[in-house]
N, C-alpha and C positions, 0 to 999 in steps of 0.2 A: 504494500500500500504506500503510495507516495504521500509526501508531506507538503502542505502549502508553504509558500515562502514565509520565513519568520519576519513579520513586519512590526513586531512589538517594539515600541519606542523605548530604548534603554533608559532607565532612571539615572544611571551613572555609568561612566566608562567601564567597560569590562576589562578585567586584568588580562594582560598579554601573556601568552605561554612563555615560560622561561626559555631563552635561547642562548647558546654560547656566544661570547663576545671576545674571544681570544685575540682576534685581529681587529685593531681599530680601523675606522674608515680611512684615515690618512695613511695607513700602512698597507692598504690593498695594492697589489701589483698594478703598475701603470704601464699597460701595453700600448704602444703607439698605434693609432689607427692608420690603416693604409692611406696613402695620399689620395686615392680615388674614391674613398669611402664617402658615405652620405654626409650632407651638411650637418646633420645633428651630431655626427660622430667626429667631425673635423676637430683637430686639436686646437685650432684658432677660434673655434666657435663655442667652446665650453670652458667655464672656469675650472681650475684644477683643484681648488680647495673648497670644501663644503662649509658654509657658515653654520654655527651651532643652532641657528633658528630654524633650519630645515626640518621638515617633518619626515617621519620614517613610516614605511609600510610594515605590516606584520611580518614580512619576510626579509627585512633589512639585514638582520644578523646572518641569515642564510647566504645572502648575496656576498657579504663581506668574507665569511669563512670559505666560500667557494671561489674567491679570487675576483669578484666583480670590481670593475673600475667604476667607482662611484662619482657621480657628478650632480650638481643642482639641476633640477628639472621641474618646472611648475610648482615650485615651493617644496619639493621633496628631494631627498638624497636617493638617487636612483642609479642602477647599473647601466652604463652605456655599452659595455662589452665585457667579455671574460677572456681568459688567456688565449683561446684559440683565434680570436680576432673576428671582426665584423663580417668579412666575406665568408669565412668558414661557417659562422652562425647563420647567415643568410642562406647559404647553400644547404645547410642541414635542414632548415625549415622547408625548403623546396623539395627535399628528397625523403625526409623522415618525419620527425615531430619536434617542435620547439615549444618550450614553456616560457611564457611571458608573465611577469608580475605587473598587473595593471590595477593594483589596489589603490593607486593614487587617484583613479577616476572616482567621480561622485556617484554614489548609489542612493536612490531614494524611492519612496512609494507615494503614489497618490491614492487616497482612499475616500470613497463616497458611498452613497446608498446602493448604486448599481452601476453597471458599465456605461449605460447611456448617460447618466448624470456626470460621471467622471470624464468620459470621452468628450462630451460637448464642452465641458469646462476647459479641457486642454486644447481643444480645437479653436478656442478663442485666442490662442497664443501661437499656434503652429499651423502650417498649411497642409500637413499630412492628414490622411483619412484615418482618424483614430476610432471613430464610431463604427466603421466597418471592419475593425481589427477582430479577427476570430479568436476564440479561446486558445491559448497556447501558441499564439503567433506574435512576432516581433516586427516593428516597423521603424525605419529611419526617417527622421524629420528634422526641422530646424525651429528654434525660437527666433521669431522675427520682430524687429522694431517697427514703428509706425511708418517708416520709409521703405520697408521691405528689406532692410539690411539684416544680416545674419548675426544674432547675438551669440549663438552657439548651435552646434548640431548635437543630436542625441538619439539614443535608442529607446523605444517605448515597447514594453511587453505586456500583453494581457494575460493574466493568470489562467491556467488551464483548469483549475479547480473550481467547480461550480460554487463552492462555499466562499470563494474569493471573487465573486462576480463584480464587485466594485473596486477592484485593485488594479492599478497600473504600476509597473516597475520602470523606473527611469535610470539610464546610465548616461552621465554627462561628462564633459571634459574637466580635467583636473584644474587647469588654470582659470577656468571661468565658473567653477561650481558655486563659490560664495555669491557671485553676482547673479547666477542663475537662480539660486534658492531665494534670494531677495526679490528677484523679478517675479518668480512664481508666487511667493507669499503675498506680494502686494496686489496681484491681479486675480488670483483664484478666489472664487466665491466662498462664503463662510461655511458652506456645507461640504467642502472638499478639504481634506487634511493632507498636508505635506509632511511626510515622515522621513527625516534624514537618516539613512541607514549607515551611520558611521561606525557601527559595531560589526560591519561585514567587510570581508576582503574579496578580491577578485583576481583570478588568473585566467590566461588563455592558453590553450593547447592547439597548435596550428601545424598543418602539414599533412601529406598524404597518408601517414600512418597514425594520425590522431584518432580516427574512429576505432582502430584496432586497440590502441592503448587504453583509451577511455572506456571502451566497451568491456574490457576485462574487469574493470572495477565498477562499472555501472552499465549493465546490459540495456537498461531502458533508454540510454542515450543513443544507441546504435540506429534505430529506425527514424530518428529525428531528421527532418529536412532542413535546408538552409532557412534561417530566420524563423525557426520554431523553437519552443522551449518547454521544459517541464521542471517541476519541483520533485526531487527524487532523493536517493541516497547513493553516496560514493563510498563503497566499503563500509556501509553502515553510518556514514556521516551525512546528516541532512544538508542538502545543497540545492541550488537552482542552476540548471544547465541550459544554455542556449547554443544552438548550432550556428555560430556566427564568428566574426573576428575582423581583423584589420590588416590582413596580409594578402588577400586574394586567394589564399589556400583554403581547403576544407579545414574545419576544426570547431572547437568549442570554447565558450567562456563559462567558467565555473565560479559561482558566488556562494559564499558560506560565511558563518560567523568567523570573525578574525581569529578567535582562539582555536579554531579547528583547521584553519587554512594550511598551516605548516604540515599537519598530518597528511592532508591530501597531496601536497606538493612532494613530500618525501616518498609517498607511494608512486607518484608519477615518475620521479627521478630514479626510482629503482628499476624502471624499464630501460633496457640498454639503448633504445632508439630515441629516448627523450633527453634533451639537453636544455639548460638554461640559456635564454637569449636576451640580449640587452636592447637598449633603446636605439642603438645604431642600426642594427639589422631590422628592427621594427620599422624604422624610417625608410630604409632602402626597399623593403618589401612593399610597404604601402605606396611608395612612389612608383614602383614598377606596376602596381595594381591600379594606378591612376586614382587613388583615394585622397581626399582632401585632408589637410591638417589645419585645424582651426588656428587663427592668428597669423596664418601664412597664406594658404590658398583661399580661405574664406574668412570674412569678418563683417563688420557693420557697413563697410563700403560696397560689399558685393551682395547681389540678390541670388536666390536659388536658380533663376534662369541664367544669369551670367555665369554662374558656377557650374553649368551643365548638370544641374540636379533637378531638372524639370520632371524627371521620372518619379521623384519622391512626392510630388504634389498631386493629391488625389483628383480624379476627374470631377467629382462633385464639388470639391473645394475650388477648383479652377472656375467652374461655372458660377458658383454662388459668391465667391470672393469675400467670404466672411472671416477673414483673418487679417492680422496686422500687415500693412504694406500691400494689400491686395491690388490697389489701383496700379501701382508700379508693376507688380508681377503680371497682372492680366494684360497690361499694355505691352510688356516685353514678350509675353506669349503670343500676342496678336501680331505685333509689328516687328518682333525680333529685338534682341538686346544690342546695345551699341558695342559691346565687347563680349568675348566668350572665353572660358577656360579651355585650353587645348593642350595636347601633348606636343613637345618639341624635341627633335632628335638632332643634336649637334653632330657635325662631321668631325672626324678625328677623335682624339682621346681627351681633350680638355673639357672639364665640366663647366657648365654655366649655372651659377648658384643664385639664390634668392636676391632680387634687386637688379639683376642683369637686364640692361635695356634690350628690347627687341626692335629691330628696324626692318623696314620693307626693302625691296631690291633697289629702290631709288634713294635710300638713305634716310627716310622719314621714320621717326620713332612711333611705333604702333602698339607698344605694350611693354610688359616687363615680366620677368621670370618670378614665380612665387615659391617654387620648390625645385631644387636641382641637385644632382650628384651623380655618382657612379652606380649603374645598375649591374650587379654581378651576373644576373641571369641573362640580361641583354648583352653583357660584356662590352659595355661602353657607356658614355655619358648620356643622361636623360634629364629632361626638365618638364615642368608644367608652368603655364603662365597664362596671362590674359592678352589677347590681341583684338584689334578693332574688327568690327564686322567687315567682311570682304576679304579677310586674310585667314579665315578659319578652316578652309577646305584642306583635307589631308593632301600633302604634296606641295603645298604652297611654300616657295623658298623664302627664307628670312635670314637675317644676320643678327648675331649676338655679339654685344660689345663686352669682351672679357679682357681686363687689364689694358684697356684702351686699344685693343686689337679687334678687328672685325672677323668673327668666325662664322663660316657658312653653316646653315641648319635648315631644317624643314619642319613644317607642321605635320604631325602624325596623329592617327586615331588612338584614343585611349581605350583600354589599358595597354601598356607596353608589353605586359605578359598576360596571357588569357587567364581569367578567373577559373578556379576549379571548385566552385561551391557545389554542395550536394543538393541540387534543386529538386530532385525527385522526378516522378513521371509527369 
């Protein structure tokens, strides 16, 4: 018998399980990132010493003892890589199974009288079709401001348990979670309760062997399709599992009480095909998959249409326009956006990183790169960015200005590497 997700609001912070701390964060091995590794992992892009004010995930001590190179990220002390290096970690996820600590992400629940009540309340803030979300299904959407700009992107899951008919689970970005919670609290009606699930942790298992590995510990997870979820048990530990992730590969995200997370992770790491993966490979994987990173590829200056996220706006929502910024979104859907997020493939081996100017063949600036780095699977530099309408067709030649030099490139279709989600029949 499966268990409904634990949405009890903790009265006090739960004690963390004792973890060894024999290696201090500043003593962790500092393995230099390859020169062509992703921007997140570049040595010149990250501070080398972590301030004492940084928060820690429930798995922090595990990362340190296993040689994680710790760096500040979204207010947390997080592993950017391990001894094997970013490219090896990236390739391991592509061929076997990688374990990511994503406990820095925000987890919360919206609770109300029934699904319709909660869904309609959330739809006042997002353009996704939440009302039509089936039990046990998950949906990607965005919090929009009144101008149609993206405040954050998030995952919304409807509980599969009939007893949890009025519960939606939210997973939001770490860097924006406090602002998101304030935004939700200020705008949700009084009959909807926002429950911050800070007593929970979250990990992702990604790669072609993820289903085999997770299935040995939780057989109920095997038949799940992409963007579906259940509350279940992993080796007897209550948890919530969704078949989703941020790599373009098949895999799962597993949420449970923070005090039980280490036990699940130790069981996963006992599998020979599973290795810990840091932020560097997480970034290169999501870039190859053409997935947005908030604060880089999307923010309050971009709309879902400009960001090529039109697929996430429900048909009913497009027609009714009953969400923040609908006037802009509907206009862009009707007339086309002035700019669009596209993939860009530089020629040669030099990467074009965030902020790089994109120029047309006649030398006019038509956009800029928002994410860029080396794609290990592509075996070359890749970038995403925004270009003006008229330059978005795959094959369009462009130039990238890198270190005051003009590099030839072309617009390409996203993703750079095909997704391998378990979509089902």
